[in-house]
All heavy atoms as an XYZ file, in Angstrom:
818
protein
N     -32.276    -87.773      6.332
C     -33.199    -88.820      6.714
C     -33.525    -89.683      5.534
O     -33.618    -89.185      4.408
C     -34.475    -88.217      7.350
O     -35.310    -89.306      7.719
C     -35.266    -87.360      6.384
N     -33.633    -90.946      5.735
C     -34.140    -91.800      4.632
C     -35.657    -91.545      4.406
O     -36.381    -91.180      5.312
C     -33.953    -93.256      5.127
C     -33.353    -93.186      6.417
C     -33.263    -91.739      6.887
N     -36.115    -91.694      3.185
C     -37.514    -91.567      2.885
C     -38.081    -92.982      2.876
O     -37.690    -93.834      2.127
C     -37.664    -90.924      1.477
C     -39.159    -90.795      1.148
C     -37.034    -89.551      1.440
N     -39.040    -93.210      3.750
C     -39.745    -94.501      3.851
C     -41.197    -94.277      3.510
O     -41.903    -93.526      4.140
C     -39.631    -95.105      5.256
C     -38.200    -95.457      5.653
C     -37.616    -94.923      6.723
C     -37.494    -96.410      4.855
C     -36.312    -95.248      7.124
C     -36.184    -96.763      5.278
C     -35.625    -96.225      6.398
O     -34.375    -96.544      6.767
N     -41.649    -94.970      2.493
C     -43.056    -94.921      2.099
C     -43.529    -93.450      1.970
O     -44.570    -93.119      2.506
C     -43.938    -95.722      3.069
C     -43.646    -97.217      2.976
C     -42.882    -97.909      3.804
C     -44.136    -98.091      1.943
N     -42.811    -99.252      3.368
C     -43.579    -99.346      2.245
C     -44.970    -98.015      0.861
C     -43.824   -100.540      1.446
C     -45.210    -99.104      0.082
C     -44.684   -100.330      0.417
N     -42.725    -92.652      1.296
C     -43.073    -91.272      1.009
C     -43.103    -90.402      2.271
O     -43.697    -89.277      2.242
C     -44.329    -91.184      0.174
C     -44.348    -92.133     -0.899
C     -45.132    -93.293     -0.908
C     -43.557    -91.931     -2.065
C     -45.103    -94.231     -1.879
C     -43.536    -92.838     -3.101
C     -44.329    -93.953     -3.023
O     -44.285    -94.871     -4.047
N     -42.502    -90.814      3.349
C     -42.563    -90.094      4.609
C     -41.194    -90.138      5.286
O     -40.297    -90.893      4.807
C     -43.652    -90.650      5.526
O     -43.784    -89.844      6.648
N     -40.994    -89.398      6.340
C     -39.739    -89.408      7.068
C     -39.563    -90.702      7.885
O     -40.551    -91.359      8.150
C     -39.617    -88.209      7.983
C     -40.586    -88.175      9.053
S     -40.415    -86.665     10.074
C     -41.071    -85.388      9.031
N     -38.339    -90.999      8.276
C     -38.122    -92.210      9.053
C     -38.697    -91.987     10.433
O     -39.033    -90.909     10.923
C     -36.588    -92.403      9.177
O     -36.012    -91.312      9.902
N     -38.878    -93.113     11.146
C     -39.446    -93.153     12.461
C     -38.563    -92.309     13.432
O     -39.075    -91.532     14.297
C     -39.551    -94.551     12.997
N     -37.241    -92.352     13.250
C     -36.385    -91.575     14.137
C     -36.593    -90.090     13.889
O     -36.602    -89.264     14.865
C     -34.925    -91.967     13.859
C     -34.582    -93.344     14.253
C     -34.807    -94.351     13.178
O     -35.523    -94.131     12.145
N     -34.364    -95.585     13.333
N     -36.719    -89.687     12.650
C     -36.923    -88.244     12.320
C     -38.303    -87.835     12.861
O     -38.433    -86.720     13.371
C     -36.758    -87.988     10.845
C     -36.906    -86.531     10.444
S     -35.649    -85.475     11.126
C     -34.237    -85.937     10.208
N     -39.301    -88.681     12.711
C     -40.622    -88.341     13.207
C     -40.605    -88.128     14.736
O     -41.206    -87.220     15.265
C     -41.669    -89.448     12.851
C     -42.999    -89.270     13.379
C     -43.780    -88.115     12.744
C     -45.246    -88.150     13.082
N     -45.602    -87.242     14.163
N     -39.869    -88.956     15.427
C     -39.725    -88.799     16.862
C     -39.071    -87.458     17.184
O     -39.503    -86.766     18.123
C     -38.849    -89.958     17.503
O     -39.577    -91.191     17.219
C     -38.711    -89.813     19.010
N     -38.055    -87.088     16.471
C     -37.427    -85.771     16.661
C     -38.477    -84.641     16.489
O     -38.555    -83.766     17.348
C     -36.272    -85.562     15.695
C     -35.674    -84.167     15.736
C     -34.983    -83.848     17.044
C     -34.697    -84.059     14.564
N     -39.280    -84.702     15.413
C     -40.251    -83.688     15.143
C     -41.294    -83.666     16.296
O     -41.759    -82.641     16.690
C     -40.881    -83.910     13.796
C     -40.180    -83.146     12.716
C     -38.928    -83.601     12.282
C     -40.718    -82.054     12.142
C     -38.218    -82.937     11.310
C     -40.051    -81.389     11.111
C     -38.818    -81.795     10.731
N     -41.689    -84.866     16.761
C     -42.661    -84.926     17.884
C     -42.062    -84.309     19.108
O     -42.754    -83.628     19.872
C     -43.020    -86.386     18.155
C     -43.891    -87.004     17.086
O     -44.429    -86.326     16.257
O     -43.958    -88.237     17.098
N     -40.755    -84.453     19.352
C     -40.131    -83.875     20.509
C     -39.965    -82.337     20.360
O     -39.759    -81.640     21.369
C     -38.814    -84.531     20.783
C     -38.916    -86.009     21.164
C     -39.463    -86.268     22.572
N     -40.735    -85.761     22.957
C     -41.950    -86.312     22.803
N     -42.018    -87.501     22.209
N     -43.033    -85.744     23.240
N     -40.023    -81.809     19.170
C     -39.947    -80.355     19.030
C     -41.051    -79.661     19.732
O     -40.910    -78.471     20.119
C     -39.936    -79.997     17.515
C     -38.696    -80.325     16.716
C     -38.905    -80.039     15.249
C     -37.516    -79.537     17.263
N     -42.158    -80.359     19.998
C     -43.216    -79.705     20.733
C     -42.796    -79.365     22.193
O     -43.363    -78.473     22.799
C     -44.459    -80.614     20.816
O     -44.143    -81.858     21.408
C     -45.034    -80.846     19.435
N     -41.739    -80.112     22.672
C     -41.197    -79.738     24.004
C     -40.600    -78.361     23.982
O     -40.515    -77.676     25.046
C     -40.147    -80.750     24.379
C     -40.699    -82.151     24.663
O     -41.957    -82.267     24.771
O     -39.895    -83.077     24.754
N     -40.158    -77.901     22.814
C     -39.571    -76.567     22.753
C     -40.613    -75.490     22.743
O     -40.299    -74.279     22.834
C     -38.759    -76.478     21.479
C     -37.602    -77.467     21.311
C     -36.851    -77.202     19.987
C     -36.637    -77.339     22.510
N     -41.906    -75.848     22.653
C     -42.961    -74.951     22.694
C     -43.475    -74.791     24.152
O     -43.834    -73.737     24.600
C     -44.090    -75.345     21.805
C     -43.638    -75.376     20.366
C     -45.331    -74.414     21.883
C     -44.530    -76.127     19.413
N     -43.524    -75.933     24.851
C     -44.124    -75.913     26.162
C     -43.103    -76.004     27.309
O     -43.165    -75.247     28.267
C     -45.137    -76.975     26.303
O     -44.527    -78.283     26.001
N     -42.138    -76.941     27.175
C     -41.209    -77.228     28.328
C     -39.907    -76.457     28.227
O     -39.354    -76.088     29.274
C     -40.862    -78.700     28.336
C     -42.071    -79.626     28.504
C     -41.604    -81.119     28.428
C     -42.790    -79.392     29.843
N     -39.414    -76.159     27.077
C     -38.117    -75.501     26.896
C     -38.316    -74.321     25.925
O     -37.663    -74.220     24.900
C     -37.064    -76.452     26.342
C     -36.592    -77.525     27.285
C     -35.846    -77.019     28.507
N     -34.800    -76.038     28.153
C     -33.570    -76.315     27.879
N     -33.188    -77.601     27.863
N     -32.721    -75.389     27.628
N     -39.170    -73.365     26.332
C     -39.386    -72.195     25.421
C     -38.132    -71.424     25.160
O     -38.004    -70.875     24.062
C     -40.473    -71.336     26.086
C     -41.843    -71.905     26.192
C     -42.836    -70.980     26.845
C     -44.216    -71.633     26.963
N     -45.193    -70.803     27.557
N     -37.271    -71.376     26.072
C     -36.035    -70.635     25.861
C     -35.214    -71.235     24.691
O     -34.658    -70.524     23.856
C     -35.154    -70.635     27.182
C     -34.788    -72.026     27.648
O     -35.687    -72.950     27.580
O     -33.636    -72.230     28.061
N     -35.124    -72.518     24.662
C     -34.432    -73.235     23.583
C     -35.173    -73.082     22.287
O     -34.572    -72.810     21.252
C     -34.231    -74.719     23.949
C     -33.369    -75.524     23.029
C     -31.956    -74.944     22.875
C     -33.275    -76.977     23.511
N     -36.495    -73.175     22.314
C     -37.245    -72.974     21.073
C     -37.082    -71.628     20.501
O     -36.925    -71.442     19.284
N     -37.074    -70.615     21.352
C     -36.872    -69.185     20.898
C     -35.499    -68.992     20.316
O     -35.267    -68.166     19.427
C     -37.153    -68.243     21.989
C     -38.591    -68.126     22.357
C     -38.851    -67.011     23.420
N     -40.149    -67.123     23.933
C     -40.432    -67.508     25.207
N     -39.525    -67.722     26.066
N     -41.721    -67.544     25.566
N     -34.497    -69.763     20.801
C     -33.165    -69.562     20.384
C     -32.939    -70.087     18.891
O     -31.937    -69.796     18.255
C     -32.141    -70.335     21.228
O     -32.212    -71.704     21.075
N     -33.908    -70.762     18.371
C     -33.819    -71.253     16.985
C     -34.147    -70.160     15.948
O     -33.781    -70.234     14.795
C     -34.764    -72.436     16.743
C     -34.421    -73.690     17.535
C     -35.531    -74.757     17.317
C     -33.068    -74.270     17.121
N     -34.837    -69.098     16.427
C     -35.282    -68.003     15.585
C     -34.100    -67.423     14.783
O     -33.026    -67.188     15.329
C     -35.947    -66.912     16.390
C     -36.440    -65.751     15.565
C     -37.171    -64.709     16.391
C     -37.714    -63.625     15.546
N     -38.544    -62.688     16.313
N     -34.308    -67.327     13.469
C     -33.260    -66.741     12.591
C     -32.247    -67.692     12.074
O     -31.491    -67.380     11.160
N     -32.238    -68.941     12.600
C     -31.276    -69.933     12.146
C     -31.797    -70.529     10.831
O     -32.943    -70.364     10.522
C     -31.088    -71.039     13.209
C     -30.479    -70.482     14.487
C     -29.837    -71.510     15.281
C     -29.299    -70.986     16.585
N     -28.260    -70.046     16.514
N     -30.931    -71.217     10.126
C     -31.287    -71.833      8.891
C     -31.191    -73.354      9.010
O     -30.245    -73.865      9.597
C     -30.373    -71.377      7.703
O     -30.375    -69.976      7.680
C     -30.833    -71.975      6.405
N     -32.228    -74.069      8.487
C     -32.147    -75.523      8.527
C     -32.238    -76.027      7.113
O     -32.669    -75.362      6.197
C     -33.279    -76.112      9.330
S     -34.935    -75.904      8.693
N     -31.668    -77.234      6.884
C     -31.553    -77.835      5.592
C     -32.041    -79.265      5.719
O     -31.963    -79.874      6.782
C     -30.097    -77.849      5.115
C     -29.489    -76.515      5.030
C     -28.839    -75.921      6.118
C     -29.524    -75.750      3.868
C     -28.335    -74.656      6.106
C     -28.972    -74.479      3.800
C     -28.341    -73.964      4.904
O     -27.811    -72.673      4.861
N     -32.444    -79.831      4.585
C     -32.921    -81.174      4.552
C     -32.030    -81.953      3.615
O     -31.850    -81.555      2.464
C     -34.377    -81.267      4.032
C     -34.932    -82.623      3.741
C     -34.972    -83.519      4.957
C     -36.357    -82.482      3.108
N     -31.424    -83.056      4.113
C     -30.671    -83.943      3.348
C     -31.336    -85.329      3.495
O     -31.557    -85.794      4.605
C     -29.220    -84.055      3.829
C     -28.395    -85.085      3.026
C     -28.554    -82.684      3.739
N     -31.732    -85.902      2.336
C     -32.495    -87.145      2.432
C     -32.096    -88.045      1.233
O     -31.452    -87.594      0.294
C     -33.976    -86.932      2.421
O     -34.350    -86.158      1.299
N     -32.441    -89.293      1.437
C     -32.126    -90.291      0.424
C     -33.284    -91.270      0.330
O     -34.038    -91.484      1.249
C     -30.802    -91.040      0.737
O     -30.477    -91.934     -0.282
C     -30.918    -91.797      2.043
N     -33.437    -91.776     -0.841
C     -34.576    -92.786     -1.031
C     -34.408    -93.499     -2.411
O     -33.476    -93.213     -3.213
N     -35.288    -94.390     -2.674
C     -35.212    -95.206     -3.884
C     -36.026    -94.578     -5.034
O     -35.911    -95.022     -6.215
C     -35.712    -96.642     -3.622
O     -37.034    -96.607     -3.058
C     -34.766    -97.371     -2.677
N     -36.926    -93.654     -4.724
C     -37.635    -92.931     -5.752
C     -36.694    -92.046     -6.595
O     -35.722    -91.487     -5.993
C     -38.792    -92.071     -5.227
C     -39.888    -92.904     -4.603
O     -40.275    -93.898     -5.235
O     -40.332    -92.495     -3.477
N     -36.934    -91.887     -7.822
C     -36.032    -91.062     -8.683
C     -36.065    -89.605     -8.303
O     -34.995    -88.913     -8.390
C     -36.374    -91.233    -10.138
C     -36.010    -92.566    -10.684
C     -36.131    -92.628    -12.173
O     -35.941    -91.628    -12.912
O     -36.404    -93.765    -12.700
N     -37.151    -89.130     -7.793
C     -37.209    -87.719     -7.276
C     -37.868    -87.734     -5.931
O     -38.538    -88.653     -5.530
C     -38.049    -86.798     -8.290
C     -39.431    -87.270     -8.401
C     -37.355    -86.677     -9.593
C     -40.357    -86.318     -9.146
N     -37.546    -86.716     -5.165
C     -38.135    -86.581     -3.827
C     -39.659    -86.488     -3.964
O     -40.194    -85.764     -4.738
C     -37.608    -85.273     -3.159
C     -37.926    -85.070     -1.694
C     -37.243    -86.159     -0.855
C     -37.443    -83.706     -1.274
N     -40.374    -87.319     -3.185
C     -41.853    -87.371     -3.311
C     -42.471    -85.965     -3.044
O     -41.988    -85.233     -2.215
C     -42.249    -88.307     -2.198
C     -41.061    -89.217     -2.001
C     -39.883    -88.330     -2.224
N     -43.455    -85.652     -3.801
C     -44.223    -84.415     -3.696
C     -44.681    -84.193     -2.266
O     -45.253    -85.119     -1.626
C     -45.417    -84.373     -4.647
O     -44.957    -84.622     -5.991
C     -46.123    -83.087     -4.576
N     -44.459    -83.031     -1.729
C     -44.916    -82.740     -0.350
C     -43.993    -83.133      0.740
O     -44.247    -82.743      1.911
N     -42.934    -83.877      0.470
C     -42.043    -84.344      1.519
C     -41.371    -83.182      2.235
O     -41.255    -83.230      3.452
C     -40.963    -85.251      0.882
C     -40.084    -85.933      1.906
C     -40.491    -87.027      2.606
C     -38.815    -85.418      2.130
C     -39.662    -87.662      3.551
C     -37.992    -86.005      3.107
C     -38.455    -87.109      3.791
O     -37.653    -87.679      4.717
N     -40.955    -82.211      1.519
C     -40.256    -81.048      2.141
C     -41.195    -80.222      3.002
O     -40.719    -79.502      3.883
C     -39.676    -80.094      1.048
C     -38.546    -80.684      0.339
C     -38.038    -79.718     -0.741
O     -38.913    -79.181     -1.495
O     -36.850    -79.461     -0.789
N     -42.540    -80.258      2.745
C     -43.404    -79.346      3.369
C     -43.334    -79.336      4.869
O     -43.348    -78.266      5.536
C     -44.834    -79.594      2.874
C     -45.823    -78.560      3.318
C     -47.197    -78.724      2.728
O     -47.436    -79.636      1.931
O     -48.030    -77.902      3.111
N     -43.310    -80.470      5.469
C     -43.285    -80.528      7.000
C     -41.978    -79.839      7.503
O     -42.021    -79.213      8.541
C     -43.469    -81.999      7.521
C     -42.235    -82.815      7.204
C     -43.700    -81.948      9.031
N     -40.914    -79.992      6.810
C     -39.630    -79.355      7.147
C     -39.707    -77.838      7.020
O     -39.334    -77.080      7.881
C     -38.491    -79.934      6.426
C     -38.292    -81.435      6.627
C     -38.909    -82.369      5.847
C     -37.437    -81.814      7.664
C     -38.735    -83.693      6.073
C     -37.243    -83.227      7.896
C     -37.862    -84.096      7.091
N     -40.274    -77.424      5.872
C     -40.457    -75.984      5.649
C     -41.395    -75.328      6.636
O     -41.090    -74.294      7.166
C     -40.981    -75.766      4.253
C     -40.045    -76.097      3.080
C     -40.671    -76.004      1.756
O     -41.386    -74.966      1.504
O     -40.511    -76.861      0.914
N     -42.500    -76.003      6.906
C     -43.485    -75.420      7.825
C     -42.976    -75.404      9.266
O     -43.281    -74.462     10.032
C     -44.820    -76.141      7.711
C     -45.600    -75.877      6.492
C     -46.853    -76.624      6.426
N     -47.620    -76.265      5.296
C     -48.889    -75.835      5.331
N     -49.513    -75.802      6.463
N     -49.531    -75.514      4.220
N     -42.197    -76.409      9.653
C     -41.678    -76.437     10.993
C     -40.630    -75.305     11.119
O     -40.604    -74.603     12.139
C     -40.984    -77.776     11.268
O     -42.025    -78.819     11.176
C     -40.380    -77.827     12.660
N     -39.820    -75.081     10.087
C     -38.879    -73.959     10.136
C     -39.643    -72.667     10.274
O     -39.271    -71.840     11.070
C     -38.053    -73.973      8.821
N     -40.709    -72.440      9.541
C     -41.494    -71.277      9.604
C     -42.091    -71.085     10.998
O     -42.062    -69.979     11.557
C     -42.663    -71.275      8.615
C     -42.227    -71.105      7.147
C     -43.382    -71.379      6.202
O     -44.521    -71.713      6.595
N     -43.103    -71.203      4.902
N     -42.554    -72.181     11.603
C     -43.178    -72.075     12.896
C     -42.177    -71.571     13.959
O     -42.527    -70.786     14.868
C     -43.686    -73.432     13.360
C     -44.424    -73.401     14.609
C     -45.777    -72.992     14.665
C     -43.778    -73.727     15.828
C     -46.438    -72.916     15.864
C     -44.453    -73.668     17.054
C     -45.762    -73.306     17.073
O     -46.403    -73.145     18.279
N     -40.907    -71.946     13.851
C     -39.902    -71.593     14.732
C     -39.164    -70.302     14.295
O     -38.120    -69.928     14.834
C     -38.889    -72.668     14.971
C     -39.408    -73.787     15.860
C     -39.895    -74.977     15.340
C     -39.452    -73.623     17.257
C     -40.378    -75.981     16.190
C     -39.921    -74.625     18.076
C     -40.357    -75.807     17.570
N     -39.675    -69.621     13.255
C     -39.114    -68.404     12.719
C     -37.721    -68.631     12.180
O     -36.820    -67.843     12.397
C     -39.090    -67.254     13.690
C     -40.524    -66.713     13.955
O     -41.344    -66.666     12.975
O     -40.814    -66.323     15.067
N     -37.511    -69.803     11.599
C     -36.269    -70.172     11.019
C     -36.364    -70.069      9.492
O     -37.447    -69.976      8.900
C     -35.898    -71.660     11.379
C     -35.765    -71.876     12.840
S     -35.557    -73.627     13.207
C     -33.895    -73.961     12.517
N     -35.214    -70.031      8.840
C     -35.177    -70.105      7.391
C     -35.020    -71.506      6.964
O     -34.273    -72.267      7.554
C     -33.923    -69.268      6.853
C     -33.925    -67.820      7.331
C     -35.087    -67.070      6.734
O     -35.438    -67.182      5.561
N     -35.740    -66.221      7.525
N     -35.713    -71.910      5.889
C     -35.502    -73.213      5.241
C     -34.561    -72.988      4.076
O     -34.896    -72.332      3.100
C     -36.812    -73.811      4.817
C     -36.636    -75.181      4.200
C     -36.344    -76.293      5.031
C     -36.804    -75.392      2.858
C     -36.114    -77.531      4.512
C     -36.641    -76.642      2.310
C     -36.302    -77.734      3.140
N     -33.343    -73.554      4.195
C     -32.301    -73.304      3.183
C     -32.317    -74.231      1.998
O     -31.522    -74.090      1.107
N     -33.311    -75.104      1.963
C     -33.452    -76.021      0.785
C     -33.113    -77.462      1.189
O     -32.844    -77.774      2.328
N     -33.111    -78.280      0.127
C     -32.897    -79.722      0.382
C     -31.976    -80.305     -0.708
O     -31.907    -79.813     -1.824
C     -34.207    -80.445      0.472
O     -34.841    -80.459     -0.787
N     -31.408    -81.398     -0.337
C     -30.632    -82.243     -1.207
C     -31.186    -83.666     -1.086
O     -31.302    -84.177      0.013
C     -29.143    -82.227     -0.872
C     -28.331    -83.175     -1.787
C     -28.043    -82.745     -3.089
C     -28.008    -84.409     -1.373
C     -27.337    -83.610     -3.923
C     -27.256    -85.290     -2.184
C     -26.948    -84.891     -3.467
N     -31.555    -84.239     -2.220
C     -32.038    -85.645     -2.275
C     -31.167    -86.492     -3.062
O     -30.817    -86.098     -4.226
C     -33.506    -85.596     -2.770
C     -34.073    -86.955     -2.948
C     -34.449    -87.741     -1.828
C     -34.257    -87.556     -4.168
C     -35.053    -88.962     -1.955
C     -34.815    -88.785     -4.325
C     -35.175    -89.502     -3.218
O     -35.736    -90.737     -3.341
N     -30.805    -87.640     -2.558
C     -30.005    -88.589     -3.324
C     -30.842    -89.825     -3.632
O     -31.308    -90.473     -2.730
C     -28.718    -88.983     -2.548
C     -27.955    -90.030     -3.264
C     -27.499    -89.867     -4.578
C     -27.620    -91.193     -2.606
C     -26.803    -90.882     -5.232
C     -26.904    -92.214     -3.238
C     -26.498    -92.053     -4.587
O     -25.782    -93.024     -5.198
N     -31.030    -90.064     -4.914
C     -31.699    -91.317     -5.377
C     -30.773    -92.422     -5.350
O     -29.774    -92.476     -6.078
C     -32.302    -91.002     -6.790
C     -32.741    -92.248     -7.472
N     -32.412    -92.585     -8.781
C     -33.510    -93.298     -7.043
C     -32.890    -93.729     -9.161
N     -33.595    -94.148     -8.135
N     -30.994    -93.390     -4.428
C     -30.140    -94.564     -4.282
C     -30.518    -95.564     -5.362
O     -31.634    -95.926     -5.497
C     -30.326    -95.231     -2.901
C     -29.505    -96.436     -2.782
C     -30.021    -94.234     -1.825
N     -29.500    -96.012     -6.071
C     -29.689    -97.065     -7.092
C     -28.868    -98.232     -6.587
O     -27.635    -98.206     -6.514
C     -29.231    -96.606     -8.451
C     -30.030    -95.486     -8.992
C     -29.439    -94.905    -10.290
O     -28.346    -94.400    -10.270
N     -30.230    -94.953    -11.343
N     -29.546    -99.298     -6.193
C     -28.938   -100.436     -5.583
C     -27.720   -100.928     -6.421
O     -27.828   -101.175     -7.613
C     -29.945   -101.576     -5.433
C     -29.436   -102.701     -4.589
C     -30.525   -103.764     -4.336
C     -29.974   -104.873     -3.515
N     -30.982   -105.898     -3.195
N     -26.626   -101.011     -5.711
C     -25.401   -101.545     -6.369
C     -24.676   -100.533     -7.225
O     -23.648   -100.898     -7.826
N     -25.219    -99.359     -7.376
C     -24.596    -98.338     -8.229
C     -23.907    -97.227     -7.380
O     -24.599    -96.686     -6.441
C     -25.639    -97.693     -9.165
C     -26.343    -98.710     -9.999
C     -26.167    -98.489    -11.491
O     -25.669    -97.486    -11.883
O     -26.533    -99.484    -12.253
N     -22.685    -96.835     -7.726
C     -22.064    -95.781     -6.981
C     -22.690    -94.437     -7.404
O     -23.326    -94.305     -8.499
C     -20.559    -95.873     -7.380
C     -20.648    -96.526     -8.730
C     -21.816    -97.451     -8.724
N     -22.426    -93.442     -6.593
C     -22.952    -92.050     -6.901
C     -22.204    -91.573     -8.149
O     -20.982    -91.635     -8.212
C     -22.669    -91.117     -5.698
C     -23.272    -89.759     -5.865
S     -22.892    -88.695     -4.459
C     -24.073    -89.259     -3.232
N     -22.971    -91.075     -9.088
C     -22.329    -90.526    -10.320
C     -21.675    -89.184    -10.054
O     -21.932    -88.508     -9.064
C     -23.289    -90.517    -11.488
C     -24.411    -89.526    -11.286
O     -24.239    -88.399    -10.796
N     -25.643    -89.895    -11.688
N     -20.846    -88.732    -10.966
C     -20.044    -87.539    -10.754
C     -20.937    -86.281    -10.667
O     -20.677    -85.402     -9.870
C     -18.998    -87.334    -11.915
C     -17.886    -88.363    -11.848
C     -17.136    -88.256    -10.541
O     -16.776    -87.148    -10.084
O     -16.894    -89.318     -9.951
N     -22.014    -86.240    -11.469
C     -22.918    -85.081    -11.455
C     -23.539    -84.952    -10.077
O     -23.657    -83.824     -9.490
C     -23.971    -85.228    -12.534
C     -24.996    -84.077    -12.520
C     -26.075    -84.279    -13.606
O     -25.840    -84.989    -14.593
O     -27.112    -83.683    -13.379
N     -23.975    -86.100     -9.488
C     -24.605    -86.071     -8.200
C     -23.580    -85.725     -7.119
O     -23.863    -84.956     -6.183
C     -25.220    -87.421     -7.807
O     -26.158    -87.736     -8.906
C     -25.972    -87.433     -6.542
N     -22.318    -86.202     -7.252
C     -21.268    -85.846     -6.302
C     -21.070    -84.326     -6.293
O     -20.964    -83.693     -5.232
C     -19.993    -86.534     -6.654
C     -19.950    -87.961     -6.319
C     -18.574    -88.598     -6.685
C     -18.572    -90.071     -6.409
N     -17.305    -90.705     -6.835
N     -21.027    -83.701     -7.522
C     -20.892    -82.320     -7.615
C     -22.081    -81.529     -6.986
O     -21.890    -80.504     -6.305
C     -20.673    -81.889     -9.054
C     -19.296    -82.266     -9.568
N     -18.124    -81.984     -9.057
C     -19.036    -83.050    -10.681
C     -17.164    -82.519     -9.715
N     -17.710    -83.212    -10.726
N     -23.273    -82.010     -7.234
C     -24.433    -81.401     -6.666
C     -24.383    -81.478     -5.129
O     -24.743    -80.511     -4.455
C     -25.695    -82.087     -7.124
O     -25.933    -81.915     -8.504
N     -23.951    -82.589     -4.576
C     -23.877    -82.766     -3.135
C     -22.811    -81.818     -2.561
O     -23.024    -81.187     -1.520
C     -23.545    -84.222     -2.786
N     -21.740    -81.719     -3.309
C     -20.641    -80.780     -2.835
C     -21.151    -79.356     -2.850
O     -20.895    -78.592     -1.856
C     -19.412    -80.934     -3.718
C     -18.273    -80.046     -3.302
C     -17.687    -80.440     -1.931
O     -17.417    -81.556     -1.670
N     -17.634    -79.493     -1.022
N     -21.848    -78.953     -3.901
C     -22.375    -77.570     -3.959
C     -23.380    -77.294     -2.842
O     -23.407    -76.259     -2.193
C     -23.083    -77.313     -5.277
C     -22.097    -77.068     -6.448
C     -22.747    -76.532     -7.718
N     -23.792    -77.385     -8.176
C     -23.651    -78.424     -8.985
N     -22.465    -78.779     -9.424
N     -24.710    -79.115     -9.385
N     -24.209    -78.315     -2.536
C     -25.200    -78.135     -1.412
C     -24.409    -78.075     -0.068
O     -24.772    -77.204      0.726
C     -26.202    -79.312     -1.376
C     -27.321    -79.070     -0.439
C     -28.348    -78.178     -0.789
C     -27.421    -79.701      0.759
C     -29.414    -77.917      0.102
C     -28.475    -79.473      1.594
C     -29.460    -78.605      1.286
N     -23.471    -78.860      0.116
C     -22.642    -78.802      1.336
C     -21.929    -77.415      1.466
O     -21.898    -76.785      2.524
N     -21.397    -76.931      0.331
C     -20.812    -75.594      0.320
C     -21.777    -74.570      0.703
O     -21.440    -73.603      1.458
C     -20.177    -75.301     -1.018
C     -18.995    -76.164     -1.374
O     -18.428    -76.793     -0.500
O     -18.620    -76.220     -2.556
N     -23.005    -74.639      0.209
C     -24.098    -73.725      0.552
C     -24.330    -73.713      2.052
O     -24.483    -72.662      2.677
C     -25.378    -74.040     -0.202
C     -26.517    -73.175      0.125
C     -27.751    -73.631     -0.600
C     -28.952    -72.727     -0.161
N     -30.205    -73.110     -0.711
N     -24.458    -74.918      2.655
C     -24.713    -75.009      4.075
C     -23.585    -74.314      4.853
O     -23.964    -73.528      5.780
C     -24.801    -76.498      4.490
C     -26.070    -77.138      3.913
C     -24.770    -76.619      6.026
C     -26.122    -78.603      4.105
N     -22.379    -74.529      4.492
C     -21.273    -73.924      5.249
C     -21.031    -72.503      4.994
O     -20.364    -71.794      5.740
C     -19.998    -74.738      5.100
C     -20.118    -76.071      5.825
C     -20.286    -77.246      5.085
C     -20.047    -76.158      7.172
C     -20.434    -78.479      5.708
C     -20.207    -77.359      7.816
C     -20.377    -78.544      7.069
N     -21.587    -71.940      3.888
C     -21.425    -70.532      3.577
C     -22.553    -69.699      4.103
O     -22.353    -68.498      4.248
C     -21.262    -70.320      2.065
O     -22.473    -70.598      1.396
N     -23.729    -70.276      4.365
C     -24.859    -69.554      4.858
C     -24.659    -69.110      6.335
O     -23.950    -69.621      7.077
C     -26.159    -70.314      4.732
C     -26.714    -70.304      3.359
O     -26.139    -69.598      2.462
O     -27.657    -71.055      3.074
């Protein structure tokens, strides 16, 4: 998700709002998330991920008895390609997702 004004995008917020349906309307689906692992991949113009940004993702995972596997944040620098160190970090994070 892109980071907009230190918060998640409108589309991601809508998804989180709809997760409440898994508590009341689709309890079977909500329960099926138990034990799964979720990850956060985000991008933004701040050099580091804003403080507290991950918390809603972590707490939502906890609420559904899921594991929060961590996050990867890419600092976008206008007109600059991703550097090699960041590419390697992204690859390691992707490897982690597929190995868990």
